[in-house]
N, C-alpha and C positions, 0 to 999 in steps of 0.2 A: 633779703632772702627769706622767704616765708615757707612754713611747713603746715599745710592743712592736715591736721592729725585725724580728722574724722569726716569723711565725705561719702555720699552715696551716689557716685557717678553711675552706678549700676541700677539706679531707680528708673522706673518707666518715664518719669518726667524728663529724662535726658536722652531718651531713645532716638529722637530726631536730630539732635545737634551736639552730641557729646564731644565731637572733635573740635567744634567751635568753642565750646565751653572750656575745654582744656587749653586751647590757644589763648583765650582771654585770661585764664589763670596765669599762664606763663608771662603774658604781657604785664600782668599786675605784680609780678615778682615772686610767684609761687614756684619754688624750686622742687618741692616734694609734696606728695599727697598719699594718704592712707585711705584706701577704699574699703569700706566695711560691708562684708556679706554676712547675713544672719538667718538664712533659710535656704531651702533647696534651689530656689530661683536665683537669689542674689549672690550666693557664694561663687558659682561658676563664672558669673559676669565679672565679679571682683578679680578673680584669677586671670581672666581673659585680658582685662585692662592692665593688670600688673605685668603680664607677659609681653604685652604690646609696647608699653612705655617704660623706659628704664627708670624714670623718676616717680613711678607709681608703685606702691606696695599694697599688699592685701592683708586684711584682718578677717579671720573666719571664726564664726561661732553661731550660737542659737539664741534668738531674741526671747526675752522672758514672756512677752505677750503670747508667743506661740509655744510655750513650754509644754502645753497639753499635747502637742503634736510630735514631741521629741521621743525618739526611740533609740535603743542601744545601737542600732545600725548607724544612726547619725553620729553617735560618739565615735564609733570606729572610723567613720568617714573623716571626721575632724582630726582624729589622730593621724590618719594617713596624710591629710593635707598639711599638717603641721611641719612636715619635712620639706615642703616646697620652698625653694630658695627665696621666693618673694613674699612668703607669709611671715609676718613680723609679730603677730599677737593673736590671742584667742579672745573672741568677742564679736559683737557686743553681747554680753551676758549680764545678768543681774536680776533685779526685781522691778516690776511695774504694777503698782497698786491703783493706777488710774483706770485702766481698762480691766474688764472682768472676764476675759476669755479663758484665762488659765487660773485655776485656784492657787492661792498663795503657797500652800504646801507643795504643790507640783512645781511651781516656780523655784522654790527654795531647793528642792531636790535636784532639779536640772542645773541650777546655779552651782551647787556644790560639785556636781559631776564635772562641770567645765573648769572649775578652779583646780580640781585634782588633776584633770588632763593637762592644764597649763603647767602645773608643777612637774608632771611626768615628762612633758616635752620641752620644759625649760623655756617657756615663752611668757611674756607679760600678759596681763588680762585687761581688756577694755570693758569698763563697767557702765551699764545702763541703770540709772537709779531714778525712778519716778515715784515720789510720795512714799519712799521706803527707806529713808536714810539710815535709821538706827539698825533695822534688820540687816541691811547691806553690811554695815560696819561689823555687826556681831558675827555674821557668817564669815566675813573675811578674816576676822580674828580667830574664830574657831577652826578654820581650815588652814591657818598659818599661811595666808596668801602673800604675806610680806616676803616670803621666800623668793617669789618671782616679781612681786610688785605689779605696777600697771598704771592705768589711766582712769581717773574719774571723769568720764565723758560728759561734756556740757553740764558742768557742776551747778547744782541748784540748792545745795545744803547750806548749813550754818557754818560759821567760822570754827565752832567746836567739832563738828563732823569732819571738816576739812583737816583739822589738826590730827584727829584720829587716823584719817587716811594717810596723811603725811608720815605718821609714825610707822606705817606699814609699807613704806617704800613706794607709795603711790604719788603720781603727779596729778595736778589739778588743772583741768582743761576748761577754758571758757569759749563760748560761741556768741552768736548774735544777741541773745538776751542781755548780755552785759552792756550793750549799747542802747537798750531801750530806755526811754526817758523816765519811765516809772519803775525801773528795776533798781530799787534801793539796795536790797540785800546782796545781789551778785557784785555790785560795785564795792560795797563795804568788805565783803569776803576777799575779793581780788586784791585789795590793798594789803591784806594780811598774809597772802601767800608768798613765801620766799621766791625770788625771781628764778632761782635755779631749779624750782619744782613747778614752774608755770608752763602751760601749753595753750595753743590757740587752735581753733577749728571752726568749721562752718556748720556741719551736720546737713549740708546741702543735699536735697532741695528744700529742706525744712529750716525754720527759724532764721530767716533772712534778717540781717542787722539793719538798724536805722541808717539811712532813710528808705530802705527797701522792704521794711517790715510788711508782711502779708503777701509779698510777691515770691516768685521762685528764687530760692537762694542758689548761689553757685560759688565755687572755690575762690574766684577772684575777690569776693567780698571779705575773705579772711583778713585782708589789709585793713578793713574798717575795725575789726576786732582788735588787731594789733595796735592801731592808733588809739583806741579807747583805753586799752590796758596801759599803754605808755603814758597816757595822760594821767591815769589813776596812780601809776607808780612814780610819776614825775621824773621820767627819764626820756631820752631821745628815742623816737620810734625805731630807728635802725638798730639801736642797742637791743631793744626788746625783741625785734625780729630775729636778730642773730642768736640771742640767748635761747629763745623758745625753739628755734630750729635745732640748735645743738642739744637741747634737752630732749627733743623728740628723737633725734638720731641715737641718743644714748639709751633711752628706754626701749626703742625698737631694735637696737643692736645693729644700726646701719653705720658702716665705717665711712 
């Protein structure tokens, strides 16, 4: 039983065959999915999918790359959506220093607003972190984000950064990159994460795992992430699947 904790079934890449993609996921043993909406276009689609399928949940937030487009009305909108019975987290939010669309200070301000919102509505936070590890940790600490905790999505930081996140009640989620042959650090870090704080995801349609690297990713491939993590942890794959699913249900508040 698998839980893909971060998938973008609301992306344009799935417009023509989303139902077939969902069916393949079910055939692969995916019992739950969290579809992440991060702007005006993708949030309504995430909610639509969550309302249509009982095993799909929605995460709503504002992506750091687009922080420059964020307005107070968007914060009010997210606050309103947080009460939806299928919304389980605020995100993905965070910092992205790879792309230069939004200035760093603007990203930080929007990130802080969403952390405060998550605490207000008592939902966990899903963190996007690209090339901004220490700034992310510093802001999470300053804003006392451990009060609600959350998920470090598609984690790419060091073991030390992971430990700081774990100390704030965050779970560490791994996706396709942990399966890449040249991905030394994610594999080393994954070995260090306590199994009761470990999650799996695809981030589909992005970051497809080996041997599909470079192709469109889809939630059925989360099985490959589970298999690699089970190998790294030296435990049976069904054990890792069951534990990570229970972990996800716990942080998302799914009974």
